[in-house]
C-alpha positions as CSV (number, residue, x, y, z in Angstrom):
1,X,-12.3,-27.4,-1.8
2,X,-12.6,-25.9,1.6
3,X,-11.6,-22.3,2.5
4,X,-8.6,-23.6,4.3
5,X,-7.5,-25.6,1.2
6,X,-7.9,-22.5,-1.0
7,X,-5.9,-20.3,1.4
8,X,-2.3,-19.7,0.3
9,X,0.3,-21.7,2.2
10,X,3.2,-20.1,4.0
11,X,6.3,-20.8,1.9
12,X,9.5,-19.8,3.6
13,X,11.8,-21.1,0.8
14,X,11.1,-18.2,-1.6
15,X,11.0,-14.4,-1.1
16,X,7.7,-12.6,-0.7
17,X,7.2,-8.9,-1.0
18,X,5.8,-8.3,2.5
19,X,8.6,-10.2,4.2
20,X,11.3,-8.5,2.1
21,X,9.8,-5.1,3.1
22,X,9.9,-6.2,6.7
23,X,13.6,-7.0,6.3
24,X,14.3,-3.5,4.9
25,X,12.5,-2.1,8.0
26,X,14.7,-4.0,10.4
27,X,11.9,-6.4,11.4
28,X,12.1,-10.1,12.3
29,X,9.2,-11.5,10.3
30,X,11.3,-12.7,7.4
31,X,13.3,-15.8,6.3
32,X,16.6,-16.5,4.6
33,X,15.1,-16.2,1.1
34,X,13.6,-12.8,2.0
35,X,16.9,-11.5,3.4
36,X,18.8,-12.6,0.3
37,X,16.4,-10.7,-2.0
38,X,16.5,-7.7,0.4
39,X,20.3,-7.6,0.4
40,X,20.4,-7.7,-3.4
41,X,18.1,-4.7,-3.6
42,X,20.1,-2.8,-1.0
43,X,23.2,-3.4,-3.1
44,X,21.4,-1.7,-6.0
45,X,19.9,1.1,-3.9
46,X,21.8,1.6,-0.6
47,X,19.4,4.4,0.6
48,X,16.5,1.9,0.6
49,X,16.0,1.8,4.4
50,X,15.7,5.6,4.5
51,X,13.3,5.5,1.6
52,X,11.2,2.9,3.4
53,X,11.0,5.1,6.5
54,X,10.0,8.1,4.3
55,X,7.0,6.0,3.1
56,X,6.0,5.2,6.7
57,X,6.0,8.9,7.6
58,X,4.0,9.7,4.5
59,X,1.2,7.4,5.7
60,X,0.7,9.5,8.8
61,X,0.6,12.7,6.8
62,X,-1.7,11.3,4.2
63,X,-4.2,9.9,6.7
64,X,-4.1,13.2,8.6
65,X,-5.1,15.0,5.4
66,X,-7.8,12.5,4.6
67,X,-9.4,12.5,8.0
68,X,-9.0,16.1,9.1
69,X,-9.2,18.0,5.8
70,X,-11.1,15.6,3.5
71,X,-13.4,14.4,6.2
72,X,-13.3,10.7,5.2
73,X,-14.0,8.1,7.9
74,X,-13.5,4.8,6.0
75,X,-10.4,3.1,4.6
76,X,-10.0,0.1,2.4
77,X,-6.3,-0.9,2.8
78,X,-5.4,-3.1,-0.2
79,X,-2.2,-5.1,0.1
80,X,-1.7,-4.4,3.8
81,X,1.8,-5.9,4.3
82,X,3.5,-6.6,7.6
83,X,3.4,-4.1,10.4
84,X,5.6,-1.0,9.9
85,X,5.0,2.0,12.1
86,X,1.5,2.7,13.2
87,X,-1.2,1.0,11.1
88,X,-3.9,2.8,9.2
89,X,-6.6,2.3,11.8
90,X,-4.5,3.5,14.7
91,X,-3.6,6.8,13.0
92,X,-7.1,7.4,11.7
93,X,-8.9,6.6,14.9
94,X,-6.5,8.7,16.9
95,X,-7.8,11.6,14.9
96,X,-11.5,10.4,14.7
97,X,-12.4,7.4,16.8
98,X,-15.3,6.5,14.5
99,X,-13.1,5.6,11.5
100,X,-13.6,2.2,10.0
101,X,-10.8,0.3,8.3
102,X,-10.6,-3.0,6.3
103,X,-7.3,-4.6,5.8
104,X,-6.8,-6.9,2.7
105,X,-4.0,-9.2,1.9
106,X,-3.5,-12.8,0.6
107,X,-0.3,-13.5,2.5
108,X,-1.2,-15.7,5.6
109,X,1.6,-14.2,7.7
110,X,0.3,-10.7,7.0
111,X,-3.3,-11.5,7.9
112,X,-2.2,-13.3,11.1
113,X,-0.4,-10.1,12.2
114,X,-3.3,-7.9,11.2
115,X,-5.8,-9.8,13.3
116,X,-3.5,-10.0,16.3
117,X,-2.4,-6.3,16.3
118,X,-5.4,-4.4,14.9
119,X,-7.7,-3.5,17.8
120,X,-10.3,-0.9,16.9
121,X,-11.5,1.9,19.1
122,X,-15.0,1.1,20.5
123,X,-16.5,3.8,18.3
124,X,-14.9,2.5,15.1
125,X,-14.3,-0.9,13.4
126,X,-11.6,-3.0,11.9
127,X,-12.2,-5.7,9.3
128,X,-9.9,-8.3,7.7
129,X,-10.2,-9.9,4.3
130,X,-7.8,-12.6,3.3
131,X,-7.9,-12.7,-0.5
132,X,-6.3,-11.5,-3.8
133,X,-6.9,-7.8,-4.4
134,X,-7.4,-8.6,-8.1
135,X,-10.7,-10.4,-7.2
136,X,-12.4,-7.0,-6.6
137,X,-15.9,-8.4,-6.5
138,X,-15.1,-10.8,-3.6
139,X,-13.0,-8.2,-1.8
140,X,-15.7,-5.5,-2.0
141,X,-18.4,-7.9,-0.9
142,X,-16.4,-8.9,2.2
143,X,-15.3,-5.4,3.0
144,X,-19.0,-4.3,2.8
145,X,-19.6,-6.1,6.1
146,X,-17.5,-3.4,7.8
147,X,-17.6,-0.4,5.4
148,X,-20.6,1.5,4.2
149,X,-20.1,1.9,0.5
150,X,-22.9,4.5,0.4
151,X,-20.4,6.8,2.1
152,X,-17.0,8.0,1.0
153,X,-14.1,5.5,1.3
154,X,-10.4,5.9,0.9
155,X,-9.0,3.2,-1.5
156,X,-5.5,2.8,-0.1
157,X,-3.0,1.2,-2.4
158,X,0.4,1.7,-0.8
159,X,3.3,-0.1,-2.6
160,X,0.9,-2.5,-4.2
161,X,0.5,-1.8,-7.9
162,X,4.1,-2.5,-8.9
163,X,3.3,-6.1,-8.0
164,X,0.8,-6.1,-10.9
165,X,3.2,-5.8,-13.9
166,X,0.5,-6.4,-16.5
167,X,-0.9,-3.0,-17.4
168,X,-4.0,-4.7,-18.8
169,X,-4.7,-6.1,-15.3
170,X,-3.5,-3.2,-13.1
171,X,-5.4,-0.2,-14.6
172,X,-8.8,-2.0,-14.9
173,X,-8.4,-3.3,-11.3
174,X,-8.0,0.3,-10.0
175,X,-11.0,1.4,-12.1
176,X,-13.2,-1.4,-10.6
177,X,-12.5,-0.2,-7.1
178,X,-13.1,3.4,-8.0
179,X,-16.4,2.4,-9.7
180,X,-17.5,0.8,-6.4
181,X,-17.1,4.0,-4.3
182,X,-19.2,7.1,-4.2
183,X,-18.2,10.6,-5.2
184,X,-15.9,12.4,-2.6
185,X,-14.1,9.1,-2.1
186,X,-10.3,9.1,-2.5
187,X,-7.6,7.0,-4.1
188,X,-4.1,6.9,-2.5
189,X,-1.3,5.4,-4.4
190,X,2.4,5.0,-3.6
191,X,4.3,3.4,-6.5
192,X,8.0,2.6,-7.0
193,X,9.3,4.6,-9.9
194,X,11.3,3.8,-13.0
195,X,12.4,7.4,-13.6
196,X,13.4,9.0,-10.3
197,X,16.7,7.0,-10.1
198,X,16.4,5.1,-13.4
199,X,19.6,3.1,-13.3
200,X,19.2,2.0,-9.6
201,X,15.6,1.2,-10.0
202,X,16.2,-0.9,-13.1
203,X,18.9,-2.9,-11.4
204,X,16.8,-3.4,-8.2
205,X,13.8,-4.5,-10.2
206,X,15.8,-7.0,-12.2
207,X,17.5,-8.5,-9.1
208,X,14.2,-8.8,-7.2
209,X,12.4,-10.3,-10.2
210,X,15.0,-13.1,-10.3
211,X,14.5,-14.0,-6.7
212,X,10.9,-13.3,-5.8
213,X,7.6,-15.0,-6.4
214,X,5.8,-11.7,-7.0
215,X,7.2,-10.1,-10.1
216,X,7.2,-6.3,-10.2
217,X,7.1,-3.4,-12.7
218,X,8.3,0.0,-11.7
219,X,6.4,2.7,-13.6
220,X,7.3,6.3,-14.6
221,X,5.5,9.4,-13.6
222,X,3.1,9.4,-16.6
223,X,2.3,5.7,-16.1
224,X,1.4,6.3,-12.4
225,X,-0.6,9.4,-13.3
226,X,-2.8,7.3,-15.5
227,X,-4.2,5.5,-12.5
228,X,-5.7,8.9,-11.4
229,X,-7.5,9.6,-14.7
230,X,-10.7,11.5,-14.0
231,X,-9.8,12.3,-10.4
232,X,-9.0,15.6,-8.8
233,X,-5.5,15.5,-7.3
234,X,-4.9,17.0,-3.9
235,X,-2.0,19.4,-3.7
236,X,0.8,19.0,-4.4
237,X,-0.2,16.5,-7.0
238,X,1.9,13.5,-8.1
239,X,5.3,13.9,-6.5
240,X,8.1,11.9,-4.9
241,X,7.0,10.6,-1.4
242,X,9.1,13.1,0.7
243,X,7.7,16.1,-1.3
244,X,4.0,15.2,-0.4
245,X,3.2,17.8,2.4
246,X,6.4,17.1,4.5
247,X,6.3,18.1,8.1
248,X,9.9,19.4,8.0
249,X,12.7,20.3,5.6
250,X,14.5,17.2,6.7
251,X,11.6,15.0,5.7
252,X,11.4,16.7,2.3
253,X,15.1,15.8,1.6
254,X,14.8,12.1,2.4
255,X,15.9,9.8,-0.5
256,X,13.2,8.0,-2.4
257,X,12.4,6.2,-5.6
258,X,8.6,6.2,-5.1
259,X,5.8,8.4,-6.6
260,X,2.7,9.2,-4.6
261,X,-0.5,11.1,-4.9
262,X,-4.1,11.3,-3.5
263,X,-7.0,11.8,-5.9
264,X,-10.6,12.6,-5.2
265,X,-13.5,11.1,-7.1
266,X,-15.7,14.0,-8.3
């Protein structure tokens, strides 16, 4: 089987996570099935567009911390998704042009956008891996063509792990990526919660699971904390997205149903 035959096909008749997220952001890279699923979720949690924007703002704050305070220059962005706000490399390289970023996703539409829109600064680099994040060996080998795994790397898992509902798959996968990076590397996770707005999140997850190819599991705070076992959490620890180092009181008050944290590998 050739690489083209193995590559996932673009299926517009069923809803996909990246395209539903794009609909919530007001984008145009979505189809009728994605919009139907997105509307069902909005009915369950009407503040969802504000929550999505809060996540985009978090990305800038987190990368600013990782580049300027933590001093990391490499990012492995797992489950990239469709464009929303400035991408990882643009934010990172605006702070330090030598930053190197690898984007990973298995959705062909996502990777098409990533290759078209992600232009690195001359001093840095951008790489692209089209593949399933669960196949960590293949992903890491391909990412190693752009990243130096002998130096610290940020393992970036933004709104990814809820798409791995099997705990026996999700926790070992995170551990494999952490095993592959050196001390002083970091793990960033944002994860939809089951306990910030429990009734709304349960209703939203149920509706989306009935309509989408990628099934999801929203986890509570203790379950998300388990992904960071053995790591040193940056202040303020594991908190709702708007509470992670907000730039203003207004940002801090944004609605959300997502946990986030950044942990350092000692």
